[in-house]
C-alpha positions as CSV (number, residue, x, y, z in Angstrom):
1,M,81.9,118.7,70.7
2,F,81.3,114.6,71.3
3,I,84.4,113.2,71.2
4,D,84.6,109.5,71.2
5,R,88.5,108.3,71.0
6,A,91.8,110.2,72.7
7,E,95.2,109.0,73.2
8,I,96.7,109.5,76.8
9,Y,99.7,108.4,78.6
10,I,100.0,107.3,82.2
11,Q,102.8,106.8,84.4
12,S,102.6,105.4,88.3
13,G,104.6,106.9,91.3
14,N,108.5,105.4,91.8
15,G,108.8,103.4,95.3
16,G,110.5,106.0,97.5
17,N,114.7,104.5,98.5
18,G,115.3,103.3,101.0
19,A,117.3,104.9,103.7
20,V,120.5,103.9,105.0
21,S,120.9,105.1,108.8
22,F,122.4,103.7,112.2
23,H,121.1,104.4,115.5
24,R,122.5,107.0,117.7
25,E,121.9,108.6,120.8
26,K,123.4,109.8,124.1
27,Y,125.1,106.7,125.6
28,I,124.6,104.8,122.4
29,A,128.2,105.5,119.9
30,A,127.5,102.6,118.1
31,G,123.9,101.5,117.7
32,G,122.4,99.5,114.8
33,P,121.1,100.1,111.1
34,D,117.7,102.3,111.6
35,G,117.4,103.1,107.9
36,G,113.5,103.0,107.1
37,N,111.8,101.7,104.0
38,G,110.6,104.0,101.0
39,G,106.7,104.4,100.3
40,R,105.0,102.8,97.7
41,G,104.7,104.9,94.5
42,G,100.6,106.0,93.6
43,D,98.4,104.2,91.3
44,V,96.9,105.3,88.5
45,I,93.1,104.2,88.2
46,F,90.3,104.2,86.2
47,E,86.5,105.0,87.5
48,V,83.8,105.6,86.0
49,D,81.9,109.2,85.8
50,T,78.2,109.1,84.6
51,G,78.8,112.2,84.7
52,M,80.2,112.4,81.8
53,T,79.6,111.4,78.1
54,T,82.1,112.2,76.0
55,L,85.8,111.8,75.8
56,A,86.2,115.7,75.3
57,N,88.3,116.3,78.5
58,F,91.4,114.2,77.5
59,R,91.9,117.2,74.6
60,Y,93.6,119.7,77.2
61,K,95.4,116.8,79.2
62,R,96.6,114.3,77.7
63,K,99.5,112.9,80.5
64,Y,98.5,111.6,84.0
65,R,101.2,110.7,86.7
66,A,100.7,109.8,90.4
67,E,102.9,110.7,93.1
68,N,106.4,109.1,94.0
69,G,106.8,107.5,96.8
70,A,109.3,109.5,99.7
71,N,112.2,108.2,100.5
72,G,112.7,106.7,104.2
73,G,114.2,107.7,106.9
74,Q,116.1,107.0,110.7
75,N,115.0,105.3,113.4
76,K,113.1,102.9,110.8
77,M,110.8,105.6,109.5
78,T,109.3,104.4,106.6
79,G,107.9,106.9,104.0
80,K,105.0,108.3,102.8
81,S,103.1,106.4,100.0
82,G,102.4,108.6,96.9
83,N,98.9,109.6,96.2
84,S,97.3,107.3,93.2
85,I,95.5,109.2,90.7
86,V,92.3,109.0,89.7
87,V,91.3,109.2,85.9
88,K,87.7,109.6,85.0
89,V,86.3,108.3,82.1
90,P,82.5,108.2,81.0
91,A,80.5,104.7,81.1
92,G,81.1,102.6,77.9
93,T,85.2,103.5,77.3
94,I,87.8,100.8,76.6
95,V,90.8,101.3,77.1
96,R,93.9,99.7,75.3
97,N,97.1,99.5,75.4
98,A,98.7,102.0,71.6
99,D,102.0,99.9,71.6
100,T,100.1,96.3,71.3
101,G,96.0,97.0,71.5
102,H,95.6,94.9,74.3
103,V,92.7,95.6,75.9
104,L,93.3,96.4,79.5
105,A,89.4,97.8,81.1
106,D,86.3,97.9,79.7
107,L,84.5,100.5,82.4
108,T,80.6,100.0,81.8
109,K,78.8,100.4,85.2
110,A,78.8,104.0,87.0
111,G,81.5,103.6,90.0
112,E,82.9,101.3,88.3
113,K,86.9,101.4,89.5
114,Q,89.6,99.4,87.2
115,V,93.5,100.1,88.8
116,L,95.7,100.1,85.4
117,A,98.9,100.6,86.6
118,R,100.3,100.4,90.1
119,G,102.9,102.1,91.6
120,G,106.4,101.0,93.0
121,K,107.1,99.4,95.5
122,G,109.3,101.5,98.3
123,G,113.1,100.3,98.7
124,K,114.0,98.5,101.9
125,G,116.0,100.4,104.4
126,N,119.7,99.1,105.5
127,M,117.6,97.8,109.1
128,N,116.3,94.9,106.8
129,F,119.9,93.9,105.8
130,A,121.1,93.0,108.7
131,T,122.3,90.1,109.7
132,P,124.3,87.5,112.5
133,T,127.1,88.2,110.1
134,R,126.7,91.8,108.9
135,Q,125.8,93.8,111.5
136,I,126.3,97.1,109.9
137,P,124.8,96.7,106.5
138,A,125.8,99.9,104.8
139,F,123.8,99.6,102.0
140,A,119.5,99.9,101.2
141,R,117.4,99.2,97.9
142,L,116.1,102.0,95.8
143,G,112.8,102.2,95.0
144,E,111.2,100.3,92.3
145,P,110.1,102.5,89.2
146,G,106.7,103.0,88.2
147,I,104.7,101.8,85.1
148,E,104.6,103.7,82.1
149,L,101.9,103.2,79.0
150,N,100.7,105.1,76.2
151,L,96.7,104.4,76.0
152,V,93.6,104.4,73.7
153,L,90.6,105.5,75.0
154,E,87.5,105.2,73.1
155,L,84.4,105.6,73.8
156,K,81.7,103.1,72.8
157,L,77.6,105.0,73.6
158,L,75.4,102.0,76.3
159,A,72.3,102.1,75.1
160,D,69.2,99.8,75.1
161,V,68.1,100.7,71.7
162,G,69.9,102.3,68.5
163,L,68.1,103.9,65.5
164,V,69.6,102.9,62.4
165,G,69.1,103.7,58.9
166,F,70.3,106.0,55.9
167,P,70.5,109.3,56.2
168,N,67.4,111.8,56.9
169,V,64.6,109.0,57.3
170,G,63.9,110.7,61.0
171,K,66.0,108.8,63.4
172,S,66.5,112.1,65.0
173,T,62.5,113.5,64.5
174,L,61.9,109.9,66.6
175,L,63.8,110.6,69.3
176,S,63.1,114.0,69.7
177,V,58.8,112.9,69.6
178,T,59.4,110.5,72.2
179,T,62.0,111.6,74.8
180,A,63.6,115.4,76.2
181,A,66.4,115.2,73.9
182,R,66.8,117.8,71.1
183,P,69.3,116.6,68.5
184,E,69.1,119.2,65.6
185,I,66.5,118.2,62.8
186,A,66.6,119.5,59.2
187,D,65.4,118.3,55.9
188,Y,68.7,117.7,54.1
189,H,71.2,114.2,54.7
190,F,73.6,114.3,57.7
191,T,71.8,116.5,60.2
192,T,73.1,114.5,62.7
193,I,76.9,113.9,62.7
194,N,77.6,112.7,66.6
195,P,75.2,110.1,68.8
196,N,72.1,111.7,71.0
197,L,70.9,109.6,73.3
198,G,67.6,109.8,75.1
199,V,65.4,108.1,77.6
200,V,62.1,106.9,76.6
201,Y,59.7,106.2,79.6
202,T,56.7,103.7,78.8
203,E,53.9,102.8,81.3
204,E,55.6,100.0,82.6
205,S,59.1,100.7,82.5
206,G,61.9,103.0,80.8
207,F,64.7,102.5,78.3
208,V,67.7,104.4,76.7
209,M,67.6,105.2,72.9
210,A,70.3,106.3,70.9
211,D,70.3,108.2,67.4
212,I,73.0,107.3,65.9
213,P,74.4,109.1,62.7
214,G,73.2,107.7,59.5
215,L,75.0,105.4,57.4
216,I,75.7,104.9,53.6
217,E,76.4,102.2,51.7
218,G,80.8,101.5,52.3
219,A,80.3,102.3,56.0
220,A,81.1,99.1,57.1
221,Q,84.7,100.1,55.1
222,G,85.1,102.9,56.4
223,Q,83.4,105.3,54.2
224,G,82.2,108.5,55.6
225,L,82.2,108.2,59.0
226,G,80.7,104.6,59.3
227,H,83.7,103.0,61.6
228,R,82.9,106.0,64.2
229,F,79.3,105.4,63.8
230,L,78.8,101.4,63.8
231,R,80.8,101.4,67.0
232,H,78.1,102.8,69.3
233,I,75.6,100.4,67.9
234,E,77.6,97.7,68.9
235,R,76.6,98.1,72.4
236,T,73.0,98.4,71.5
237,R,70.5,95.5,72.9
238,L,67.9,96.1,70.1
239,L,67.6,98.5,66.7
240,L,65.1,100.5,65.8
241,H,65.6,100.0,61.9
242,M,64.2,103.6,60.2
243,I,63.2,103.2,56.7
244,D,61.6,106.3,54.3
245,I,58.4,104.3,53.3
246,S,57.9,106.9,51.2
247,G,60.4,106.6,48.5
248,K,60.4,110.1,48.0
249,E,63.8,110.6,47.6
250,G,64.1,108.2,44.6
251,R,65.2,104.9,46.7
252,D,63.7,102.1,47.1
253,P,62.3,101.4,51.1
254,F,63.3,97.7,50.6
255,D,66.4,97.6,48.6
256,D,67.2,100.7,51.8
257,F,66.9,98.2,54.1
258,L,68.5,95.0,52.5
259,K,71.7,97.9,52.0
260,I,71.6,98.4,55.7
261,N,71.4,94.9,57.0
262,E,75.0,94.3,54.5
263,E,76.3,97.1,56.3
264,L,76.5,95.5,60.0
265,R,77.1,92.0,58.3
266,Q,80.5,93.7,56.7
267,Y,81.3,95.4,60.4
268,D,80.3,92.5,62.6
269,E,78.4,89.4,61.8
270,Q,76.9,89.3,65.0
271,L,75.5,92.6,64.5
272,S,73.8,91.7,61.8
273,K,71.8,89.5,63.4
274,R,70.9,91.9,66.5
275,P,67.5,91.8,66.8
276,Q,65.5,94.8,65.0
277,I,61.9,96.3,65.1
278,I,61.5,97.9,61.2
279,V,60.2,100.9,61.3
280,A,58.2,102.5,58.4
281,N,58.1,106.5,58.2
282,K,56.7,108.8,56.7
283,I,53.3,106.9,56.3
284,D,51.3,110.0,55.8
285,E,53.3,110.6,52.2
286,P,51.8,109.9,48.9
287,D,52.5,106.3,47.9
288,S,53.6,105.1,50.9
289,E,50.5,103.1,52.0
290,K,51.7,101.0,48.1
291,N,55.6,101.1,49.1
292,L,54.6,99.2,52.2
293,E,52.7,96.8,50.7
294,I,55.3,95.6,48.5
295,F,57.9,96.1,51.7
296,K,55.8,94.0,53.2
297,E,55.7,91.2,50.8
298,K,59.6,91.4,50.4
299,F,60.2,91.5,54.3
300,E,58.4,88.0,54.8
301,K,60.2,86.4,52.0
302,W,63.2,87.9,53.8
303,K,62.2,86.9,57.1
304,D,61.4,83.1,55.4
305,E,65.3,83.0,54.1
306,H,66.7,83.7,57.4
307,A,64.7,82.2,59.7
308,E,67.2,80.4,61.6
309,E,70.0,83.3,61.8
310,I,67.0,85.7,63.2
311,A,65.3,82.9,65.6
312,E,66.3,84.2,69.0
313,G,64.7,87.9,67.7
314,I,61.6,86.3,66.3
315,E,60.8,84.8,69.4
316,A,61.4,88.0,71.2
317,G,58.8,89.5,69.3
318,A,61.5,91.7,67.2
319,W,61.8,91.6,63.1
320,K,58.2,93.5,62.7
321,I,56.6,96.2,60.6
322,F,55.8,98.9,62.5
323,E,54.2,101.9,60.7
324,I,54.3,105.3,61.7
325,S,55.2,109.4,61.3
326,A,57.3,110.9,63.3
327,P,56.8,114.4,62.6
328,I,53.4,114.4,63.9
329,S,54.0,111.4,66.5
330,Y,51.4,109.3,64.6
331,K,51.6,105.7,66.3
332,T,55.2,107.0,68.1
333,R,54.4,106.3,71.4
334,E,52.7,102.5,70.3
335,L,56.7,101.9,69.2
336,M,57.9,103.0,72.1
337,E,55.8,100.8,74.4
338,Y,56.4,97.6,72.2
339,T,59.8,98.2,71.7
340,A,59.8,98.3,75.9
341,S,57.7,95.0,75.4
342,V,60.8,93.3,73.8
343,L,63.3,94.2,75.2
344,P,63.1,92.1,78.3
345,K,63.2,89.2,76.2
346,V,66.3,90.2,74.3
347,P,69.0,88.6,75.9
348,E,71.6,91.6,77.7
349,M,75.1,92.4,76.0
350,I,78.4,90.5,76.8
351,I,79.9,93.8,77.9
352,A,83.6,93.0,78.2
353,E,85.6,92.0,74.8
354,D,86.9,88.6,74.3
355,E,90.3,90.0,74.1
356,I,90.3,91.8,77.4
357,K,92.3,90.1,80.7
358,D,90.9,89.1,84.3
359,E,92.3,91.6,86.2
360,V,94.7,93.5,83.8
361,V,96.8,95.4,86.0
362,Y,100.6,96.7,85.1
363,T,103.3,96.3,87.7
364,P,106.7,95.9,87.6
365,E,106.2,92.0,88.0
366,T,104.0,91.9,85.1
367,D,106.3,92.9,81.9
368,G,108.7,89.7,80.9
369,P,110.6,86.9,81.9
370,L,113.6,87.4,84.7
371,F,116.4,88.1,82.2
372,T,118.0,87.0,78.8
373,V,121.1,86.6,77.7
374,K,122.8,86.7,74.2
375,K,126.3,87.3,72.5
376,A,126.5,90.9,70.7
377,S,128.5,91.3,68.0
378,D,131.4,92.9,70.0
379,G,131.7,90.4,72.3
380,A,130.0,90.9,74.9
381,Y,127.6,89.2,76.8
382,E,124.2,91.3,76.8
383,I,121.9,90.8,79.4
384,E,118.5,91.7,79.3
385,G,115.0,91.6,80.8
386,S,112.6,93.3,83.0
387,W,113.8,91.7,86.6
388,I,117.5,91.8,85.9
389,R,116.8,95.8,85.2
390,R,114.9,96.6,88.2
391,V,117.4,94.4,90.4
392,L,119.5,97.1,88.7
393,E,117.8,100.0,89.6
394,T,117.4,98.8,92.9
395,V,120.7,98.6,94.5
396,N,123.8,101.2,94.5
397,I,126.3,99.0,92.6
398,Y,129.0,101.8,93.3
399,E,129.0,100.7,96.9
400,Y,130.9,97.7,98.3
401,E,128.2,95.9,99.8
402,S,125.4,96.1,97.6
403,Q,127.5,94.9,95.4
404,Q,128.5,91.7,97.3
405,Y,123.9,92.2,97.5
406,F,123.9,92.1,93.9
407,Q,126.4,89.5,93.1
408,R,124.4,87.1,95.5
409,L,121.0,87.6,94.3
410,I,122.3,87.2,90.5
411,R,124.1,83.9,91.5
412,K,120.8,82.7,93.3
413,K,118.5,83.4,90.3
414,G,120.6,81.5,88.2
415,L,122.3,84.5,86.1
416,I,125.6,83.1,87.0
417,D,125.1,79.5,85.4
418,E,123.3,80.6,82.3
419,L,126.4,82.9,81.4
420,E,128.6,80.2,81.8
421,R,127.2,77.5,79.9
422,Q,127.1,80.4,77.6
423,G,130.7,80.3,77.6
424,I,131.6,83.5,79.5
425,Q,135.6,83.4,80.5
426,E,137.1,85.8,83.1
427,G,137.5,89.2,82.1
428,D,134.8,89.2,79.4
429,T,132.1,91.8,79.3
430,V,128.8,91.8,80.5
431,R,126.3,94.6,79.7
432,I,122.4,95.4,81.3
433,D,121.5,98.6,79.1
434,D,124.3,100.9,79.7
435,F,125.9,99.7,82.4
436,E,129.0,98.0,81.5
437,F,131.5,95.6,84.1
438,E,133.7,92.3,83.7
439,F,133.0,89.0,84.7
440,Y,135.4,87.2,87.2
441,D,134.1,84.2,89.1
């Protein structure tokens, strides 16, 4: 089954907690602190697997969790880092944040890897907090939590050439006679309901060709399965626009040409300017020769009117008419050879989307300001922010020395100054998520 969209959940590993430990051995009654650091949590990594062609695997498994880091131990032993998890996806997969819609990764090359969520750092053991004035620290830091993300995966086929046109114009037949692909073929509309890929081998080179299911009027607005189909045309460098030149279904061939191009334009303005080779199929049918002459006359006028828009394609050798009969393989080889000669002159597609950020990797350090302070309706001072939340999670607020460490840290980062600026008084309540305490200077 061809699946080109999936929703999944990922979670990187939590960092291990630092240890509180003091060196003890024979003849050393009161050694110094030797609590080791916690191990780092595992990452969530996405990798392109060329053996995959759909997102069908994600129908059955939707949650992916990396391993947590191990806690630190005595004798300055650092906990083991958690194992990362590798999520395999097919080439052409776009990864979006389901909550914001932002593109996080665009995976297109064989073996390409992208870390999308880094594991939490391990907490520091008490050996790190010893100072000349604090020689026996009885506290350690907890490990940082991992990152949780809801993701949407979208697959856009990567092909050099895309076959477009109305249903039942012969796209699947052309694919079957020019490649080893075996799409379903029948004399009725919508035989193809999923994109098919095939490799065309020519004397000089080869290229990948995609049979895109037939478009209908309104496809750009989602009529039929328009958006699903049009998505797969975006990544093709050259289009073979197939026309049933026989007109035996009562449609005007040139009107078909205009309607398909209008659907491409409405979906994406740039897509309508993508270089095309016009394939007049079924030339052996009655009335085809007459229809072809009429089509050529109208097409040349259309080319003159749009010459500026399609100049790059014309220069590359596109926007020409090829007459073929796919069922009997008439001139199909010549068409493929010409297509192969045009491809090197067509600019490479820019794969990465404009909205993708450079090296988008979610870590505990990238999800917001240090803190914000606001006064709640009940008079409490509410503190929010990624940094303060992590600090609270990584200290033992109920242990005296750890409390002192927490207080020094929030004063150093300016939180106390901000509370005083907003008018906090001794005895007022301070709230961080569900944790509350009274303020005393």
